C-alpha positions in Angstrom: -4.6 -30.9 120.6 -7.7 -30.9 118.4 -10.3 -33.6 118.1 -9.8 -36.0 115.2 -13.0 -36.6 113.2 -13.6 -39.6 111.0 -14.6 -38.5 107.5 -17.9 -39.8 106.2 -18.4 -40.3 102.5 -20.3 -37.1 101.9 -17.2 -35.3 103.3 -15.0 -37.3 101.0 -17.1 -36.2 98.1 -16.6 -32.6 99.1 -12.9 -33.1 99.4 -12.8 -34.4 95.8 -12.7 -38.1 96.4 -16.1 -38.5 94.8 -17.8 -41.8 95.2 -20.2 -41.4 92.2 -23.0 -43.6 93.4 -25.4 -42.8 96.3 -28.6 -44.4 97.5 -31.7 -42.3 97.8 -31.8 -42.2 101.6 -28.1 -41.2 101.8 -28.8 -38.4 99.2 -31.9 -37.2 101.2 -29.9 -37.2 104.5 -27.0 -35.2 103.1 -28.5 -33.3 100.2 -26.7 -30.0 100.9 -23.3 -31.7 101.0 -23.9 -33.6 97.7 -25.1 -30.4 96.0 -22.0 -28.6 97.1 -20.0 -31.4 95.5 -22.0 -31.2 92.3 -21.4 -27.4 92.3 -17.7 -28.1 92.3 -18.0 -30.2 89.2 -18.6 -33.7 90.4 -21.4 -36.0 89.1 -23.6 -38.2 91.3 -25.5 -41.3 90.3 -28.6 -41.9 92.4 -29.6 -45.5 93.0 -32.8 -47.1 94.2 -31.3 -50.1 96.0 -28.8 -51.2 93.3 -30.6 -49.8 90.3 -29.3 -46.4 88.9 -32.3 -44.1 88.4 -30.9 -40.6 88.0 -27.7 -38.6 87.5 -27.1 -35.2 89.2 -24.7 -33.2 87.1 -23.4 -29.6 87.3 -25.6 -27.1 85.6 -24.2 -25.5 82.5 -25.6 -22.5 80.7 -26.9 -23.3 77.2 -25.1 -21.9 74.3 -26.8 -21.0 71.1 -26.7 -24.1 69.0 -26.7 -22.6 65.5 -24.8 -19.7 64.2 -26.9 -17.2 62.3 -25.3 -16.3 59.0 -26.6 -13.2 57.3 -28.0 -13.7 53.8 -25.8 -12.8 50.8 -28.8 -12.6 48.3 -32.3 -11.4 48.5 -35.2 -13.9 48.4 -36.2 -12.5 45.0 -32.7 -13.2 43.6 -32.8 -16.8 44.9 -36.3 -17.3 43.3 -34.9 -16.1 39.9 -32.0 -18.5 40.1 -34.3 -21.4 40.8 -36.6 -20.5 37.9 -33.6 -20.5 35.5 -32.5 -24.0 36.5 -33.3 -26.6 34.0 -36.1 -28.9 35.1 -36.0 -32.6 34.5 -38.3 -34.0 31.8 -41.6 -35.2 33.0 -42.2 -39.0 33.0 -45.5 -40.2 31.7 -47.6 -42.5 33.9 -47.3 -45.3 31.3 -43.5 -45.1 31.4 -43.6 -45.2 35.2 -45.9 -48.2 35.2 -43.6 -50.0 32.8 -40.5 -49.3 34.8 -42.3 -50.6 38.0 -43.4 -53.8 36.2 -39.8 -54.4 35.0 -38.4 -53.9 38.5 -40.9 -56.3 40.0 -40.3 -58.9 37.3 -36.5 -58.7 38.0 -37.2 -59.3 41.7 -39.5 -62.3 41.0 -36.9 -63.8 38.6 -34.2 -63.5 41.3 -36.4 -65.5 43.7 -36.8 -68.3 41.2 -33.1 -68.7 40.6 
């Protein structure tokens, strides 16, 4: 008959019964076992006493974040389109100052009500 061995918690982590939190000394003492568990997809929260300080997660290859779409028009065509757009009329400095004064007056009147 074989020897019965009591499972410790790094062994349980490897078996899939992952206790997600581990103290620094426990992680240092059983780093290889914990890294095997992470490789299998588990996540480990590292704690300094009772304070979580880090998370060890499986590494995933980065995917390209943006899809590159080829242009449908040349830059020259786009510039021509922009030049043909109607531009808004220019506002004189005097009109801008008047609008600002009216806006401020409205705010001041609201405070006095």
